[in-house]
C-alpha positions in Angstrom: -13.6 20.4 -30.9 -14.5 17.4 -30.2 -12.3 15.1 -32.5 -9.2 17.3 -30.7 -9.9 16.2 -28.1 -10.6 13.0 -28.4 -7.7 12.5 -31.0 -6.3 14.0 -27.3 -7.2 11.8 -25.3 -6.7 8.2 -27.1 -3.1 9.4 -27.6 -2.8 9.4 -24.1 -4.6 6.6 -23.9 -1.4 5.1 -26.6 0.9 6.6 -24.7 0.4 4.8 -21.3 -0.3 1.5 -22.9 3.2 2.5 -24.2 4.8 3.2 -20.9 3.2 0.3 -19.4 4.1 -2.2 -21.8 6.0 -4.7 -20.4 8.7 -8.1 -21.3 6.4 -10.9 -21.5 9.3 -13.0 -20.4 11.8 -12.3 -17.7 14.7 -12.2 -20.1 14.2 -10.3 -21.6 13.7 -7.5 -18.3 17.5 -7.7 -18.2 17.5 -11.0 -15.6 20.6 -11.9 -15.1 22.7 -9.5 -17.8 25.5 -8.3 -17.1 26.1 -5.7 -13.5 23.5 -7.8 -11.9 23.6 -7.8 -9.0 23.0 -10.4 -6.0 22.5 -9.5 -2.5 20.4 -10.4 1.0 18.4 -8.1 3.3 19.5 -7.8 6.8 16.5 -8.8 7.9 14.7 -10.9 5.3 11.0 -11.4 6.2 9.8 -15.4 6.6 7.1 -15.7 3.2 5.4 -19.8 3.6 8.8 -21.2 3.8 10.0 -19.9 0.4 13.1 -20.1 0.0 14.3 -15.9 -1.8 16.9 -14.4 -4.4 17.2 -11.2 -5.3 19.6 -9.5 -7.4 19.1 -5.5 -8.3 20.2 -3.5 -11.5 22.0 0.1 -11.5 21.9 2.5 -15.2 25.7 3.1 -15.7 27.8 5.6 -13.2 24.0 6.1 -11.6 24.2 5.6 -7.9 21.3 5.3 -4.7 21.3 8.1 -2.9 21.3 7.1 0.8 21.7 10.1 1.9 18.0 10.2 3.2 18.2 6.8 5.4 14.5 6.9 5.8 13.8 7.2 2.1 16.3 6.2 -0.4 16.7 8.1 -3.7 16.7 5.5 -6.7 18.0 6.6 -10.0 15.5 6.7 -13.3 16.3 2.7 -14.9 17.0 1.1 -11.5 15.6 -2.5 -11.5 14.9 -5.6 -9.1 14.2 -8.2 -9.1 13.0 -11.3 -6.2 12.6 -14.9 -7.0 10.6 -17.2 -4.9 11.1 -20.9 -5.1 9.1 -24.2 -3.1 11.7 -27.2 -3.1 14.4 -26.0 -5.2 12.1 -25.1 -8.3 11.2 -21.1 -8.7 7.3 -19.9 -8.8 8.0 -16.7 -9.3 10.2 -13.9 -9.9 8.7 -10.6 -8.8 10.5 -7.6 -11.4 10.6 -3.3 -9.7 11.9 -0.7 -12.3 11.7 3.1 -11.8 10.5 5.3 -14.2 12.0 8.2 -16.2 8.9 9.9 -14.5 10.3 8.8 -10.9 7.3 6.2 -11.3 7.8 2.9 -10.6 6.5 -0.5 -12.1 5.8 -3.8 -10.9 5.2 -7.2 -13.0 5.7 -11.1 -11.7 6.6 -13.9 -13.6 5.9 -17.4 -13.2 8.0 -20.1 -14.5 7.5 -23.1 -16.3 7.9 -26.7 -15.2 11.0 -27.3 -16.6 12.5 -24.4 -14.7 13.7 -22.8 -17.8 11.0 -19.7 -18.9 9.5 -17.3 -16.6 6.5 -15.4 -18.6 4.5 -12.2 -17.6 1.6 -12.9 -15.4 -2.0 -11.9 -15.6 -2.4 -8.9 -14.7 -4.9 -9.4 -11.2 -2.2 -12.5 -10.5 -3.5 -15.8 -10.0 -4.7 -16.7 -7.0 -4.1 -20.2 -6.9 -1.2 -21.9 -9.4 -0.8 -25.6 -8.4 2.5 -25.7 -6.7 3.2 -29.8 -5.4 5.7 -28.1 -2.6 4.4 -24.7 -1.4 1.3 -24.7 1.8 -1.6 -26.3 0.5 -0.1 -27.4 -3.0 -1.1 -24.1 -3.8 0.7 -21.1 -5.1 -0.1 -17.3 -4.7 1.0 -14.8 -7.4 -0.3 -11.1 -6.8 -0.8 -8.8 -9.0 0.7 -6.0 -10.2 -1.2 -3.0 -7.8 -3.6 -5.1 -4.8 -2.2 -4.0 -1.1 0.5 -0.5 -2.4 -2.1 0.5 -3.4 -3.0 1.8 -0.4 -0.5 0.3 1.8 2.7 1.7 -0.5 6.3 2.6 0.2 8.7 1.5 3.1 6.0 2.0 5.6 3.8 0.1 3.9 0.9 2.9 4.5 0.3 6.5 1.6 -0.4 7.6 4.8 3.6 8.1 5.0 5.9 11.4 4.5 8.0 9.9 2.5 5.1 9.1 0.2 2.4 10.9 0.3 5.2 13.9 0.3 4.9 15.0 -3.0 1.9 12.8 -3.9 -1.1 14.6 -1.4 -3.8 14.2 -3.9 -5.2 11.2 -6.4 -8.9 11.5 -9.0 -9.9 8.6 -8.9 -13.8 7.5 -9.5 -15.0 5.9 -6.4 -17.8 3.2 -5.5 -20.3 5.0 -6.9 -18.7 4.9 -9.9 -18.3 8.9 -9.8 -14.8 11.0 -10.5 -14.0 12.6 -7.0 -10.6 13.7 -5.9 -9.4 12.7 -3.0 -6.3 12.8 0.4 -3.9 10.0 -0.6 -3.1 8.4 2.3 -7.0 8.4 3.6 -9.7 6.0 2.6 -13.3 5.2 3.2 -12.9 1.4 3.5 -16.5 0.6 5.2 -16.1 0.9 8.8 -19.4 2.4 9.3 -21.6 4.2 7.7 -20.1 8.3 6.5 -22.9 10.2 8.6 -21.4 8.0 11.9 -17.8 9.6 12.2 -17.2 11.9 8.9 -13.1 11.5 9.6 -10.9 13.7 7.5 -14.3 15.2 6.8 -14.5 16.9 9.7 -13.8 20.9 10.4 -11.0 21.4 13.4 -11.3 23.6 16.7 -10.8 26.9 14.2 -12.9 25.4 11.5 -11.5 23.8 8.5 -11.0 20.8 7.3 -8.6 18.5 8.5 -9.1 16.9 4.5 -6.3 19.0 2.7 -8.2 18.8 -0.8 -11.5 20.4 1.1 -8.7 23.0 2.6 -8.0 23.8 -0.2 -10.5 24.3 -1.9 -12.2 26.3 1.0 -9.3 28.7 2.0 -7.7 30.0 -1.8 -10.0 32.0 -3.8 -8.0 30.3 -7.0 -6.2 26.5 -6.5 -6.4 26.3 -10.3 -2.4 25.9 -9.2 -2.3 22.6 -7.6 -2.2 20.1 -10.1 -4.0 16.6 -9.2 -2.7 13.5 -10.5 -4.3 11.5 -12.9 -3.6 8.7 -15.4 -0.4 8.2 -13.6 -1.7 5.9 -11.2 -2.2 2.7 -10.9 -5.5 1.3 -8.5 -5.1 -2.3 -7.6 -4.3 -4.1 -10.4 -6.0 -1.9 -13.4 -5.1 1.8 -15.1 -7.9 4.1 -13.9 -9.3 5.5 -16.6 -13.3 7.4 -17.1 -15.9 6.1 -18.7 -15.2 6.9 -21.6 -11.9 4.3 -20.7 -9.4 6.9 -21.3 -7.1 7.5 -18.5 -7.9 9.9 -15.8 -5.6 13.0 -16.8 -3.6 15.3 -14.5 -5.0 18.8 -13.6 -5.2 21.6 -12.0 -7.2 21.0 -9.1 -10.7 23.3 -9.1 -12.6 25.4 -6.4 -16.3 23.0 -7.4 -14.4 20.0 -8.2 -16.0 17.0 -6.6 -14.7 15.6 -3.3 -15.1 12.3 -1.4 -13.0 12.4 1.4 -16.6 12.0 4.0 -15.8 9.1 6.4 -11.8 8.6 4.9 -9.1 6.9 7.6 -5.6 7.2 6.9 -4.1 3.6 6.8 -2.2 1.9 9.1 1.1 0.6 8.6 1.6 -2.9 9.0 5.0 -3.1 9.9 4.6 -4.9 14.0 0.4 -4.7 13.3 -0.1 -7.4 15.2 0.6 -5.6 18.1 -1.2 -2.3 17.1 -4.5 -4.1 18.5 -7.7 -3.5 18.3 -8.0 -2.5 14.7 -9.4 -0.1 12.0 -10.3 4.3 13.7 -12.8 3.0 16.2 -11.2 -0.2 17.4 -13.5 -2.6 15.8 -11.8 -5.7 15.3 -9.5 -7.2 17.9 -8.1 -9.9 15.7 -6.3 -9.5 12.6 -8.7 -12.4 11.4 -11.3 -9.8 12.0 -9.5 -7.5 9.8 -9.4 -10.3 6.6 -12.9 -11.0 7.2 -13.8 -7.9 7.0 -11.4 -7.3 3.7 -12.7 -10.7 2.5 -16.3 -9.0 2.5 -16.2 -6.6 1.1 -16.1 -4.4 3.7 -19.3 -3.9 7.0 -20.8 -1.0 5.2 -21.5 0.9 1.4 -20.9 4.4 1.3 -20.9 5.9 -1.8 -17.4 7.0 -0.6 -16.0 4.4 -0.3 -12.5 2.7 -1.9 -13.1 1.1 -5.5 -10.9 -1.9 -4.6 -12.6 -2.5 -0.9 -14.8 -5.6 -3.0 -15.1 -9.3 -1.9 -12.2 -11.3 -2.2 -13.3 -14.9 -2.1 -10.4 -16.4 0.1 -10.9 -19.2 1.8 -9.6 -20.0 5.7 -6.6 -20.8 4.6 -5.6 -18.2 2.2 -6.5 -15.5 5.4 -3.8 -17.8 7.1 -1.6 -17.3 5.4 -2.2 -13.7 5.2 -1.9 -12.8 8.6 1.4 -15.5 8.9 2.6 -12.9 6.5 1.9 -9.6 9.1 3.1 -11.4 11.9 6.4 -11.8 10.2 6.6 -7.9 10.0 7.2 -8.0 13.2 10.1 -6.3 14.2 11.6 -8.2 17.8 13.3 -5.3 18.8 9.7 -3.3 18.7 8.5 -6.0 20.5 11.2 -5.8 23.7 11.8 -2.7 23.6 14.8 -3.0 22.9 17.8 -0.5 21.0 16.8 1.9 19.1 13.2 1.8 20.1 14.0 1.5 24.1 13.1 5.3 25.6 12.6 7.5 28.3 9.9 7.7 31.1 6.7 8.5 29.1 3.2 9.9 31.1 0.2 9.4 28.0 -2.6 11.8 29.0 -5.6 9.0 29.1 -9.3 11.0 29.2 -9.7 13.7 32.3 -12.0 12.3 35.0 -11.9 16.1 35.7 -12.9 18.2 33.3 -9.3 19.6 31.6 -6.7 17.6 33.5 -5.5 14.9 31.8 -5.3 11.0 33.2 -1.6 10.2 32.6 -0.7 6.3 32.1 2.7 6.4 33.2 4.9 4.4 30.4 8.5 2.8 32.9 11.5 3.7 31.1 13.6 1.2 29.0 17.8 0.7 28.3 19.3 -0.5 25.2 18.6 -4.2 26.5 14.8 -3.7 26.0 12.2 -4.1 29.0 8.9 -5.6 29.2 8.1 -7.2 25.7 4.4 -5.9 24.2 2.0 -7.7 24.5 -1.2 -8.4 21.7 -4.6 -6.7 21.7 -5.8 -8.8 25.1 -3.0 -11.5 24.5 -6.0 -12.5 22.1 -4.4 -14.9 19.0 -4.8 -13.0 15.9 -5.6 -16.2 14.0 -9.1 -16.5 15.6 -12.2 -15.2 14.8 
């Protein structure tokens, strides 16, 4: 029986490796092949002054289902490329491909000095690629996972409706090395000790856990009909494996399944994050620089439930400022000015209750299509200061 299980696990590992095999050269991804179309988004983001070009290729006779404006469905076999250049020379080209099972795979290709070939970058990226025309003479090539491990989808958070609708639970090793099931989009990142605020592990007023996985385990007699994804998940730039080195297998949720959801909170979306301070569930960071210092330190507290991705990053001040500049570029000026389509009627928001049971209300004046008073950063603080 053990030999059969070992063979099964080995074949699974080989299957995953085959699925994840990526071409070593950009040309082998089909880039610049017939049928590849160039495009430009209506609102391109700023990327450290890099010039960018984009391409897309759809399978023959296939089309994008855009019936849901906020949740386009791309057919299997869709491929996209995004090229970054400095000083008129290509530096990297990012590649995204939709697989037959509906998942996406990602890769980055780095161009040589001659500009005639681009090779697959290491899975973990390149922290400081020498590029004379880039700011500070260096260029950071991202890993295949990086921030998207938590901040995925169009809303840049795995806790959005679109990204969590079909994937509510996942299995992965925690910071203490033990495997556990957790709620997609909700993570313990070491903001506070878990005992201070248990987050999704707390009960609602009716005694039911806010955690989806805990709720399923406690309210269902047999939750085994619920399937928990395992091997299909990429955690950062590394395929998640168990202690023996084999990929985690998808399986049924058991009533006694180990869960680690204590101290977990929703991953914030990054769009317009310039305007949403103070940051984290406890408002513990006032500026984006403080947020980046937190991540660079690998969190403020060591919790058994902490995500394994929260580790010291070793960033310098210049790299931190670059990331902050990127996040500020995600601000939509229509949101800042509260103009159409983000205008709103008069609103009254609850703000505590001086008299128990009676809400204090704050009036938010209406804005028209032309907008109103621009939204400000928290306490008007400079996001680049500590």
